N, C-alpha and C positions, 0 to 999 in steps of 0.2 A: 588464388582468385584475386583479381584486382578490387581494391577497396573503393567505396564511393567516397567522394570528397564531401567534408563537413562545410557547414555554412560560414564557419570562420575562416577557412582558407580558400573559400569558393572563388574570391576575386584575385588571388595572388597570381602573378605573371608566370604561368607555366604553358607548356605546349598543348594541353588538353584543356577544353572548357566546355561547360554546359552551354547549349545553344540558347541565344537570346535573339529571337526573331524581330526584326524592326517593323514598324508600321508603314515603311515605304512600299508603295505599290510596285510589284514587278512590271517591267516593260511589256505591255501587251495592250490590246484593244479589248475591252470588256463589253459585252451586250448586257441588256437589262432584263433578262428572262428570270424565271424563278430559280434556275440553277445558273448561277454565273459561269461564264466561259471565258477563255482566252482565244482570240481570233486575230488572223493576219491574213493579208492578200496572198501570202505564200503557203498557207495552210490549206490542205484539201478540205478540211472541215474544222468546225470549232472544237476545241478541247475543254471539257468541263473542269471546273476548279474541284480540288480534293472535298470529299465529304467532311463536315466540321469535325466529327469525332476522330478522323485520321489527322486532320491539321492541327487539332488540339494537342494530340499525342506527340506531334513531332516538336512541340515545345519541351519536352521532357527527355530529349536525347542529349548524349548517348545513354542507352539503356545500362551499360557498364563502361567502365574506365577501359581505355584501349591497353593492349599489352605491347610493349616495345620489343621489337625484333632486330637487334643490331649487333648479333654475335658472330658475324662473318664480315669479311672485308667489303667495304663499299655498300653494305646492306643497311638500310635505314627505314623500318616499317612500323607502322603503329595498327595493330589488329584488334578490331572491335567484334566481340562474340557475345550478344550482337550489338549493334548500334541503334537500330530500329526496334522499338519494344515488340516483344513476341504478340501482344494483343492486337496488333494492327499489321504486321509485316505481310501476312497472307492477303488481307483485304487490299493493301496497297499494291501488292503484286497483281491481283486480278483487276484492280481499277485501271492500272497503267496498261496492262495487256489489252484491256478492252477498249480503252478510250484513245490511245496513242495511234498514229499511222506510222507505218514501216515500209522499208524498201529492201529488195533483194538484188543488190548492185553487181552488175557485171563490168569489168574493166580489163584493160590489157597492160602487161608489163613487158619490157624488153630487156633482155639480158645478152648483151652482145648483139649478134645478128639475129637471135631468136626472139620471136614475139609470142607471148602465151596469154591466152584468154583466161580469165579467173572468174569464176562465180562464187560470190561471197558465201561461205558456208554458215550463214545466219542472217536474221533480219536486222536491219539497222535503221536508225534515224538520228538526226542531229538538230541542235538548236544553239544559237549564239552568234557573236561577232567578236573579232579581235580588238585589241586595245586602241586601235586607230579610229574607231567608230563607236558610236552610241546609239541606242534606240531611244526614241522619244515616246512618251506615253501613247501617242496615236500610232505607233508602230513604224514611223519614218525613221531614216537614218541621218545622223549629223556627224561631222567630222569632230573627233574627240578634242582636238586642239583649238580649232577655230570657232567651233559651234555652227558652222555653215551647213545647210543641207547637202547631202550626197545625192544629187539628181542629175541624171538617171543614175540608179544604183550600179549599172553596168560601167559607168565611168571609173569606178574603182574596182569592182568585182566582175571580171569579164566571164567568169565561168560559172557563177552561182547567184542565188538570191538568198542573202541571209535572212533568217527569221528569228524573232525573239524567244526567249525560253518561256513556255507557258507557265501559268501561276502553279499548277500542280507540280511541277518540277522545281520551280523557282523557290518554293517554301523549303524544299530539302536543300537546295543550294544555299539558302540563308543560314540554315541550321549548321551546314557544314562548315561554312566560312567562320562561323561563331566558335565552332569546335576546334578546328584546326589552325585558325589564325592566318589562313591563306585566302586569297581571293581568286575567284573563278568566273570566266566569261563564256565558257563553252559547257554544254551537257550532251554527251553521246550516250545513246540508248542502244543496246543490243538485246535481241530476243533470241534465245536458243530454244528451238521448238522441241528438240529431243536430244539424246545422246549422240546423234550423227552430227549435230551442229557444233562447231568448234572454232577456235582461233590459234593458229600456229604460234611458235616462239617468236616474239619481237620485243622491242622495247620503244617506249615513247620519248625518244631522245631527239626528235626533230629541231632543228635550229630555231624554228618560230616560236618553240616553247621557252626558250631562254635556258640559262644554265640551272642546273639542279632543280627541275620542275617538281612541283607537288600535285600529286594526282590522287583523287579520292574515289575508290572503286567500290560500289554497293552491289550485293547479290541479293536477289529476290527469287522465290520459288524453289525449284529443285536444287538440292545440293550438288556442287561440281568441285572437282579438284582443281586448284589454282597452283600450277607448277612453276618453279622459278630455278634458273641456273645461271652461274656467272659467265659473262661473255669470254671467249678465248682471248688470251693476251695476244695483241699484234706481234708480229716478228721483229726482231732488232732491226734498227735502222740500216744495217748493212746487208740484210737479207735481200737476195734478188727477187724475192716473191713478194716484197712488200706491196709494191704498187698493185698487185693483182689482188690483195686482200681488202683494199679499201673500197667502200661503198661510194659510188660516184653519183648518187642521187642527190639533186639539189636540196632536198629538205632534209638530208642526213650529213650536212657538212658541219655540224656543230663540233668544236674542238673538244676531244676527249680527254679529261684529266687523267693523270697518271694514277693507275690503281694502286691501292695499298696492299694488295694481296702478297703473302709470303708463302702460302701453302695452297694445295688444291681445296677448293670449297666444296661444300656438300650441297647437293641439289635440295631444294626446299619443296615441300608439298603442303598446302593449306586446304583443308576441306571447307570450303565456303558453304555455309548454310544460309538459310533465308533470313534476312535481316542483318547480315554481318557487313562489315565494312573494313576494307584495308587501305591504309594511307601509305603511299609510296612517295618518298621524299629524298632530299639530299643527293648523293651520288649513285642512288639506285638505278635510275633510268640509263645513265651513261655507262653502267657496269654490269647490269643483270638483265636477263631475258625472262619474260613471263608468257604463259600459255594457259589456255583451257582445252585440254585434249578430248578426243572423242571417247564416249563411254558406252558400252552395251546397255547399261541400265542406269537410271538416276532415281533419286528419292526425295521426298519431302517430309517435313515433320509435322505438317498440319493435320487436323482432324479430317476424317473422310467426309467428303460432300459429294452429292450426286445431282447430276442434271441431265434430263433426258436419258436416263439409263447409263450415263458415263461417270466414272469416278474422277471428278476433277482434281481432288487432292493428290491423287497418285500419278498424275500426268507429269511428264518430264520437262515441262517449260520452265525456263529460267530467263529473268531479266537482269541485265548488268547496266548499271548507270555509273558513268565516270564524270566527274567534273574536273576541269583543267582550265588553264589559262593561255590563250594564244596571243602573242605579242604583236604580230604583224599580219598583213593581209594574206600572205602565203599560207598561214594557218587556217584561215576562214576557206580559201579555195580548196586546201587540202581536205578538210573535214567534210565539206559538202561533195566534193568529188567521190570520196570513197565511202561515204554513208547515205548519200542521196542519188549520186550519179550525175552525170553532166547533160543528160538528154531528157530529164524529167520522166524517169522510168515509171514502172507500174506501181501503184500505191496498194499497200496490204493493210487489212484490219482484221481483228479478231472477230471470228463468227462464232457467236455464243452457241448457236443451234448445233453447228457441226463440230465444235470443239478444236478449231484449227484457224490458221489465217486464211483469209480470202481476199480476192481482189476487189478493189473498189471501182465501181463503174464510173 
């Protein structure tokens, strides 16, 4: 069991730190209603701030120290079980599911002469902008270097309209930065409605993330297995099949460092429970794949709650929040393309009465 750090060694320079949230207001437009909200021209509707009791508890994270997992080649993880205190993790899950807006993105991929339509098997949404731009307090964008307004936004981002991270997620971003020592400008949120929703094996090794990206991944709601496996080694340079093994996608052109592997690696399975966080860093993304596979059943650890005759705590819903840092505008266009869509698709919001996602008119 990981030990809590004492006050005397609290401020020593190590990789894990208790979060210290700054008083700097997150980039968003606030209204003056009784319940403060984040709003922006790109939001379908305002997003409420966190209830004070949840926000206050987020100053006490991580709930336990993270466990390092680096016993295999190229693997560098920090696993918090949990990161978010058990007293608020369920309420945070229900708040975000109820208040955020989501999309069910459809897109096409082309492999050789074949074009395939993909229906994303989960609900997605995204907030943030890459390092080349900054949000002003009024929600407008400026160039990060010159400080000049980016107007119109389409002069830089032709396929999307970036939007700031709302306060309810920005509080968690601040605590995560304080704990991990990394900075993040993007927040991706996935909602898995049940065990049929999934994400296939992939790695976040896009060129726009830079070398050795640090990605913090939170799990809320139902417990799901997080699987990892080492990427296959590329064939020797003299192999005639080498060119056919390379991914020609423009976003996957990051040079891959030479693996340190000397023996076959063991696949990894982490049972992510509500409130857990896994930090993936170092050579992990360039050498390992991860996935959330389909499951016939899922479970939660919360006490039973009922609403309109439905057992809400036994539902299979799960929210995944990832914080990451995109270096260039290619990252912004990529994230909005695959998490919002390029044609302003249908907006989904949690329907409390029906206990499921419903379309927003």
